C-alpha positions in Angstrom: 0.0 -0.1 0.0 1.5 3.4 -1.0 -0.1 5.3 2.1 1.2 2.5 4.8 4.5 4.3 5.5 2.8 7.6 5.7 0.1 6.3 8.1 2.8 4.7 10.2 4.5 8.0 10.5 1.4 9.9 11.5 0.3 7.5 13.9 3.9 7.6 15.5 3.6 11.3 15.6 0.3 11.4 17.0 1.2 9.1 20.0 4.2 10.9 20.7 2.2 13.9 21.0 -0.5 12.3 23.2 2.2 10.8 25.4 3.8 14.4 25.8 0.5 15.9 26.7 -0.6 13.1 29.1 2.6 11.8 30.6 0.9 9.5 33.3 -0.8 7.4 30.5 -0.4 3.7 31.1 -1.8 0.5 29.9 -4.4 -0.5 32.7 -3.6 -4.2 32.0 -1.1 -5.2 29.0 -2.7 -8.6 29.0 -6.1 -7.3 28.2 -5.0 -5.9 24.8 -7.0 -7.7 22.3 -6.2 -7.7 18.5 -8.0 -8.0 15.3 -6.7 -10.3 12.3 -6.9 -9.9 8.7 -5.4 -8.0 6.3 -5.2 -4.7 8.6 -3.9 -6.3 11.8 -4.2 -3.8 15.0 -5.5 -3.6 18.5 -9.3 -4.2 18.9 -9.3 -2.9 22.6 -6.6 -1.1 24.7 -7.6 -0.6 28.2 -5.8 2.5 29.6 -5.7 4.8 32.7 -4.3 8.2 33.5 
């Protein structure tokens, strides 16, 4: 996909900015993260707390 590298870069920047603004952000339970499969793999749910 031509846009996959751009999408990864945009997501990296968005996460960096989010963590900069909310430094106490953490996973509530790392084992509770669920993933979706298929052609587009990614997290389905990510429980967090801050």
